[in-house]
N, C-alpha and C positions, 0 to 999 in steps of 0.2 A: 460576342459569343454568349449564348444563354448559359446559365449556371443553375445548379440544383440547390434547393433550400436545405438539402442534407449537409451542405458545407457551411451553413450559417450557425456555426458553433462558437462559443466564447473562447478567447485565448486562455492558455494555461499560464496563469500569471507568474507562477514560480519560474517558468522558463524565460519569461521576460526579465525577471529579477536576475536570473543567471546571466543573461546577455548584458544587462547593465553592469553587473559585477565584472564580466569579462572585459568590457570596454574600459572600466576603471583600471583593471590590471594591465591592459595594453598601454594605458597612459602612464604606467609606472607605479601605481598604488598597490599596496599589500592589503588584500581583502580577506577577511575571515568569513568562510562560507558556513552559514547556519540556515540557508534557505532550502537546500535540496536534500531529499531523503536518499542519499547515496552513501554507502559505507566508504570510509576513508581507506579501507583495505581493498586489495584485489582478490581475485579467486584464490583459493588455497594453493600454496606452492606445490604441495605434494601432488595435487590433482593436475596442475599444469605440467609437471614433470612427466607424469604418465601420458598425458595427451601428446606432448612433444615426441615421445617415443613411438606413438601411433601414427604420426603425421606422414610417414612414408607410405602408408596404405591409402588407397584411393578413398575419397570421401564423396559419396554420391547421395542420392535421395535415400531416406529411410522410408518405411511404411508410414502412412498418414497419421496413425495413432502414436507413433514414436518407437524408439528402440525397445524391443521386448525386454532386454535385460534392465533397462532403466525403469520401465514400468513395473517390473517385478521388484526392483530395489525400492521404489517408492511404496509399493504395497507392504514391503517388509518394514519400512520406516513407520507406517501407521501402527503396526503391531508393536514395534519397539517403543514408540513415544506415547501411544494412547491406549494400547491394549485392544485395538480394533482390527478385526480380520477383514481385509479387502481383497477381492478378486483382482489380480493385475489387469484383467480384461476391462475393468472399469476405469483404468487410469489412461488419461489422454495427455500426451506431451504437446505443449503449445509454444508459440513464439512469444514468450513472456506472458505475464498475467494479462496484458492487453489483448493478446490473441485469444486467450481463454474467454474473456468477456465478450468479444465479438462472436465467438462460437456459441457461447451460452445464450446470448440475447437472440441470435438468429434461430437457435433450436427451440427456444422456449416460448417466444412471443410473436403474435401477429401484429401487423401495423396498428399503431395507436394504443397498444396495450399500456396500462398504467403500472409503472414500476416504482416502488417506494424507496426513498433514500432518507435515512435519518441524518439531518444536517446539524452540525457541520460534517462533511464527508469528503472523500477523495473526489476531486472535481471531474475527472475523466469519466466516472460512471455516467454522469449527467450528459456529457457531450457525446459519448459513444451512443448512448440511448437515442439522443436526438438525431444523430447521423444515420442511424438505421431505421428511422421512422417510428420510434416509440416515444412514449410520453413519460419523462421523469417527473415524479411527484415528490417534492420536498416535504419532509416531515420534521418540523422544528422540534428539537430535543432540548433538554435542560440539564443544568449541573446536577439537580436532584436525581435525575434518572441516568446520570453518568454519561450523558450525551449519546445514549443508545435508544433505538426505537422500542415501543411497547407493543405487546400482543394486540391491544385494542386498536392500534393504528391500522392494522390490516383491513378491518371492516370499516373503520371510520373514514378511511381514504379510498375505499372501494378499489383495492389493489389487485392487479393480476400477478404481481410478483413483488418480492422484497429483497433488497440487498443489505446484508449486515456485514460488519467488519470487526474483528476482535483478534488482537489489539487493533484499534482504529487509528486511521490517519484522518485528521491531524491530532486527535486528542490523546491517543495512547490508552484509552480506557478499554476494559475487557468485559465480555459477557461470561457469567458462570454457567454451569451445566443446567441449572433450573431455568435461568433466563432464556438460554438457547432452546431448551425443550418447549417452553411456553410459546416462543415465537414460531417454532416449527409446527406446533399444534394449531396455532392460529392460522398459519398459512394453509395447512392441510384442511382445516375446517372450511376455508373459503375457496379451496381449489386454486390457491395462488402458489406460484413457484417460489422457492427459497434459494437464494444464492449466498453462500458464505465465503467472504474474502478472508483468507487466513494467511496472507502473504507475510505478516510479521510474526508468525509462530516461530518460536525459538529465541526471540528477543523479548524475554520476560524477566522479571526481577524477583518479586515476592511470591507470586502465584503462577502456576503453570496454566497456559491457555487450554481451553476445551475445543476440540474439533466438533463441528456439527454432526459428523458421522458417529459420534458417541450417543446422539439422541435420535437420529433418523437416517434412513437411506434415501429418503425422498428429498434430495438436496443436490445442488451443484456446489462442490467445494473447489475453490480456486486458490492456488498457491504458486510460488515462484522461487527460483534460485537467486533472485536479485538481492534479497535482504540478509537473512541469516547466513546464506551460503556465499554472499559477497560477490555476486556475478552479474551486476547490473548490465554491463555492456555486452554480455553474451546472449541476452534475449532468449531465455528459455524458462518456461514455467510448466505447470501441470494443472489438471482438473480431474476430479473424481465425479462421475455421473452415475445415475441409476442404470442398472444393467440393460433395461429396455430402451435406453437412450443412446447406447454406445454406437450402434450402426448409423443413427441419424447424425451424431457428431462426426463420425468417421467420414461420411459423405461430404459434409460441409468442410471439414479440415482438408480433405483431398483437393477440393476445388478452390478453396480460399488460399491455402498456404502450401499445398503439396506435403510439406513436413516442416518441422522446426529444424534449424541448422544442425547438420550432422555433428560437426566438431563441438558445438555447444552441448549437445546431448551427451557426447562422450565425456566431456569435462564435468558435466553435472553428475554423471554416474560416479566418477572418481571422487568428486567433492563430497558425496554423501558418506564417504569413509574417512573424512578428515576432521573428525570430531574434536580432537585435541586442539588443532589450529583454530577451528571455528569458535570453540569455547574461550580461547584467549581473546578473540575479537569481542565476544559477548562481555567479558570482564571489563574491557575498555568502555563499552557502552554503559555498564553499571557505574563505573567511576565517573564518566561524563555526566550521567544522570544526576548523581549526587552533587557534583559541581554546579550543574545547571540549576537545580532547585535552590541551592544556597545562593548562587550568584544572581539569579533573577530577583530573589527576595532582597538581597543587598542593594540591588539597583532600584528598588521600589516597585518592582513588578511582582506583586504578591498574589494575584488572583488568577489561578490557572487550574485546568483540569488535572485530575490525578493521573500521572503517567505510569500506568500499570505495565505497559509493554511498548514495543516499537522504540523509536529514538527521537521523539518529539515532545515538546511542551507547548500547549496551546494557551496563550495568555490573553486575558481580558485587559485591554489598554484603554478602556473607556474613560478612565480618570485622567488620561493624558491627551486623548485625541478623539475626534469624530471621523477621522479620515485615515484609516490604517494604511492605505496605499501611499498617501503623502508621507505618513510617519515612517514607513519602511524606507522610502526614498531618502528621507532626512537622515535616518540611521546609517544608510549606506554612504551618503555624501560626507557626513560629519564624523562618523565613528569608524567607517571602513568595515562595517559588519553587514552582510547580506542576510535578510530575514524575509519571510513570506507573509504578505497581507492575508487576513482571514477571508477576504472576498473570494479567493480561490475556492474555499470550502463551504461558504455560506453567503449567497448573494444578498440576502436580506439583512443579516446581522453581522457579517464579517468585517464591516467597517470599524468595529470595536475590538478586533482581535488580531494577534500576530502569532505565527507558528515559528518556533525555534527548533532547529534540528541539532542534535548532538551526536551525529554519526561520524564526525571526523576525528582526527587525532586529539588526544587530551590536551596537548600543548596549544592547539588551535582554540579549543573550547575555553581554556583558561585565559588566553589572550583576548578572545572575543568578549568574554564576560567582563574583563577589566575595562575594555574599551566602552562597553555598554554602560557600566557603572559611571565612568567619567562623563559620558554623553548625557546621561540622565541627570547627573548632579549639575552639570553646566546649564542644562536646559531649564532647570528649576531655580537657578540662582540669577 
């Protein structure tokens, strides 16, 4: 049977690592998971209790743009967190951030459009772009620029669009308001679309993140309930789009997805009022972050991006290997710690990098760092 070239996308390596870790666990081993960006906690308990009380009511389709009360609550969230006034009509509820990217790419770009990605970056940007007939353009970034794209890249790479993420995956670095404003101005000057991935907002430590909506309305802002709200398995996210794009997105959403899952939308609505529980989770990440920074240095892994936000540390392991994929497999086999090779995030330079996630319980992070230190010591002796 013939097949489409749209399916010729690269594997998501972290999912392969997860599968290798699962097989090791089935064989009886105890694996410490530092590979996947998934909170060790579940959805807030108070939100689940409210949802359970509602489950006797029929759950059918919602309107394509999402539950009106959830859209209004998200608009309120922007006023509370950022001091930005958003018309709830501009809020689109999506099937996770992944659904938002499909909608955004479909609404903004024609076939073969050039969309820039500052590498290292979240790998699925590139693969979704390829699957819908667009051209991902890798923009190599450096430690000196905090692994974020520069305004000059928009013209230099002749871009039709640019995706930025702050806090970023895998590096954890953030853009400040001036940097975001400069990128927005560069895109506007070239007629390029700007997409701001803000999925890790809320998971920050020393400095609060800036939303692109603080500098421009000519942007698609993507967020999700997966990270700060700890709802990965519920697959619900949101997107803020310019007012004149709402109907375009609505038509696409109706046909592609009908709607995001009704129960997940109800849970998301309740989760937004569970601040106390969510801040306890955030405090765990802050503890884990401090442990990770100290533990990696103790293991001799001292070169990494500054983890301003999210729950990752992106580590340069070029002093130890030229093959991060093999190195990650060795760490899993000998130390029982699952980590992600940088090739997921940067196809040209990722063979020198590993990503470590500290999203799980503190006891797991402590044990994983102890195992890693022993592994590195034994490897070097």
